[in-house]
N, C-alpha and C positions, 0 to 999 in steps of 0.2 A: 831748542833750548829745553832741557828739564825743568820739570815743576817740582820746585821746592817748597811749596805750601805746606806738605805734610811734613817735610823734614823740619821746617820751624816750628811748626803746631809740637811735634815731638820734644824739641829742646825746651819750648815753653812749657810743657808738660814735665820735664825733668827740673823744672825751676830755673830754668833761663841758661843753663849751663851744662854742658856734656863732654865726655871723653870722646874723643874721635872714634876711637876702636869700638866704644858702645855704640855707635850710629852704624857702623858697619855691621854689628852683629844683629842688628835691627832690620837689615835689609836695605839699608841706605847705600849709595855708591858713591865713591871717590869724586866721580863727575857731579854727582849732586852738590857735594860739600863744597868744591870747588866753586861751583856757580853761585850757590849762597854766599861764599865768602867775596867773590868778584863783585857782588851787587851789594855788599853791605849788610844784607840780612842776618847774617852771620859775621862775628868777627873773632880773630885768634891771639886772644891776651898772653896764652902760653903755649909753648910746644905740644901739642897733643890733645888741645882743649878748644872748645869753641864756646861763645856766648851769643845770644841773639844780640841784634844791633840795639835793640831797646832796654838791654840788662842794666840794673840799676848799679852806680857806681861801687857799692858796698861788695856785691856778688863780683864783679868785673875784678876789684883789687884783691879779692880773695883767691880768684883762681890764677891771676898773674902772681902773686906770691907763693901760690902751692899750698894755702892754709885753709880754715874751714873758720866761718863767723861764729862766734862763741861768746860767753859771757853776756854783758848787758847789750850787746849789740844785737845777739841771737834772740835775747831775752825780749826784746822792744820788738823784733819781728814776730814774735810768738804772742804778742799781744799781752804781756805780763807787764806789771806795775813797775816802772823804771823812772830813775831821776834824770834829767838832762844829761847829756855826755857829748863830748867833741869826738874822741878817739875811736876809731873802728877797732874792736877787739878781735883777733885772730888767734886760733890755735894752729900750731905748726909742730912739725915733727922734731925732735931733739937735736937732729944733725941739720934742721934748715939753715941756710945762709945765702949771703949774696942777693939780698933783696932791701928795697928802700923802705925804712922804718918811720918814715916821717907820717905823722897823724895815726900812726897804729899803736895799741898795746898789745904787745906780742904775748901769749901765753904758751911756755914750752913745756909745763908739767903734764905728765903723763896721767890722762883720765881713764876712770875705771871700764868705760865702755868702748869695745872696738867699734870702728868706724870704717865704711867701706873706702876704698881709694879714690871714688867718684864724688864723695859728699862734699858739699860745699857749705853746709850748716850743720853744726855740732847737734847731736841728738841731745834730748833735755836733760838727761842724767850728765851728761858731760858740761852741759850749760850751768848746771846746778855747781858741780864741782868746781868750776872754773871762777863763779860768782862768789862760792864762799871763800875761796883763795884770795881773790882781788878786793874786794869790797870791805867796808867796815861792817861789824857784824850786823846791827838793825837793819842796813840797807840789804845786806844778803839774805837775811832771814826774810825780809819784806819779799823778795823775788820768789823764794823759795814757796812761801806761802801763796802767793800770787798763783804759782802753778799748780798747787794742792787745788786752791779754790775753782780754777778752770778746768780742772780734770785731767791735767797733762801729765800728773805723777799721783801715785797713790803713797801715802804714808807707809803703809804696812810693807809695800815693795822697797822703798827707800831704805828703811830700816834693816833690809837683808843684805844690801850691797855692800860691798868691800872697798870702803872710799879710799883707804891709804893715805888718808890725810885728816889730820885733827880738827882743823876748821868744817870741813865737808860732815864729819861723824858729828860735831856738835850741831850743825844745821838740822841735820836730819832728826836728831834728839828733841830738838826744840819745835820745830816747824809743826803748825796746826792749821785748822779749818777756819777757827773762828773769827780772824781779824778780816772785815772786810775790805780793807786796802791797806797799802804799804804804811800809810801814815797810821793807822790803829796798831800797826805791828811795831813802828817807833814808839808809840806810847807806853805799850807793853813792856818794850825794852828799858826804858826810862823806868818804870816802876821797879823792874828788877833790881836795880841800882837801891831802890829803898827798901827790897825784900817785902814790898807790899804786894799780897795776892789781889789779882783783878779778874772779876767774873766777867766774861765777855757776852754779848748777845743776851743778855737778860731781860725777859718781858716784864714792862712795869706800865701800867696805865694803858694796858691793850697794845703796846708797842716794844721792840726791842731798845734797849739802850746800848750804846757802845763798851762801857765800862759800868760796874758797880763795885765800890770798894766797901767791904764792909756790909752793912745792912741798910745805909741811908746815903752813902756818897756815890751820886752819881756823875760819870764823866761822859761827855759828849763830844765827838772829834769832827770838825768841819774840815771837809777834803779842799783841795785847791779850786775846785771848780763850783764850790759850794759860795754863791754869790748872788742868786737871784732873791729879789724882793720877796716873793712867794715863799721861797726857802725859809728866809729869815723869820717872817711871820709865823710860819709853822711852828718853827722851833721854839719861838719866844712863849706861843701858845702852850707847847707841850712842856716846856721849863715851869712855867708858871702852874700848869696843873700838877706836875711832880712836887713842886714848893708847898701846894696846899693840903698834899699828902704828906709832907713831913719829910721830904727828901731835899738835899742840898745838891745843886746842880753845878757843875764846872764844866766849861766848854773852853775849848782849844782849837786853835784853827791851824792850818798847814804850815804856815810862817812860824809861830810860836814853837811848833814842835821839831822844825828842822833847823831853826837858828836861835831860839830863846830857851833851849832846853833846861837850862838850870832855872829859869823861872816857873817853868811848869813844874819841874821837880820841888821846887820850894813852896809853891803855892798847895799841891797836893799834901806835902809833909804838913803845913800849918794848918789845914782843913782837919787832917788826922791827929794833930796835936791838940785842936779845940774839941774833938770828939763829935765832930759831925759825921764821922762815918759810922756812928752806934746807932 
């Protein structure tokens, strides 16, 4: 019985999936591949491909369809900021057909970066391209900025890519490093509707604030996980110190920014109308 341990380890290093011919090129034999398939250590979801027995369902589905994980599904795997989503996003060739689309969001567009035939995860540039085309602007921008913050891409490089699509070109022009989270990106997008300039990560009272409008209107954003009592007490103390220094502090949370956007816009607009930013 051949020892298939190294074969399985190699497929794991490939991300859990591999083209069979690539295994032969690495020196593994047909006998070893057959043995691993017989024991269930490897599985064959598509002709010419194998995945490890413990491969996650998204990877297995991508191989079975002949596509690559992309858009928000890939962004989530890369640790980027994404909202919850149910569908698996796959990019496929323009002539792909005869596959079950149930539970899938299929991306047919030609992305700018060529990919290897054995790739099962889109490169970050193509992920961002599909994100720009698929999502509403603020959500796409949040993912682009998350990729910048994590160092997966560089804005100077993005600016030189021939995107071939208006949405991606717009994202490349807008995306920056200053928003600490996707929800801060959402606030900046809301303020663009009012043509209000927001300075981000300005240091006041020895600490950075999420946003400063004019000279005196401070905006702080509480993320989804911002719920500890100690966090709340710390923020109240910081808000009080800023108030004593003549600043007005508006604080919005995750729910307000996602589901009560008009209320957030009206609140900021009223504060500006009252001159609280001066």
